[in-house]
N, C-alpha and C positions, 0 to 999 in steps of 0.2 A: 504493500500500500504506500509506504514511504517513497519507494522508488517511483511508483506511478505518479504520485503527486508532484515529486521533484521534476519528472519528465514533463508533466503538464505545465508546471510553472516555467520551466525552461522554454517550452514551446510558446507559451503566452508572451514571455519576455522577448523571444526572437521575433514573434509577430509584431509586437509593439515597436521593436527596433527597426524592423523593415519598413513599417508604416512611417516612422519618424524619418528614416533615410529617404523614402519616396517624397515626403513633404519637403524635406530640405532641398532635394534636387529640383522639385517643382518651384520652390521659392527662388532658387538660383536662376532657373530658366526664366521665370517671370521678371526678375530683376534685369537680366540681360536683355529681354525683349523690350522692357520699358526704356532701358538705356539706349538701345538701338533706335527705337521709335523717336526718342528725344533727340538723338543725334541727327537722324534724317530730317526731323522737323526743323532743327537749327540750321542745317545746310540749306533746306528749302527756303527758310526765311532769309538767310544770307543771300541766296541767289536772287530771290524776289527783290530784296533791297538793292542789290547791284543793278538788276534790270530797271528798277524804278529810277535809280540815280542816273543811269545812262540815258533813259528816256527823257528825264528832266533836262539833262545836259543837252541832248539833241534838240529838245523843244526850245531851250534858251538860245542856242546857236541859231536855230531856224528863225526865231522871232528877231534876233539881232540882225540877221540877213534881211528880213522884211523891213525892219525899221532902219 
């Protein structure tokens, strides 16, 4: 009986550990995904800002030519 209960406890502990490990892996994956999305968003914002600036500069030079 003692051996059986010890085995049951060991199995339960193993199951708990594997669940924790899976959760930890999921947390890492989620963090990486969020970081990647944030990086992509930052790059997109930077390119948009650059495009906006070049468009503005083009408009200014164009209006300078007109006037």
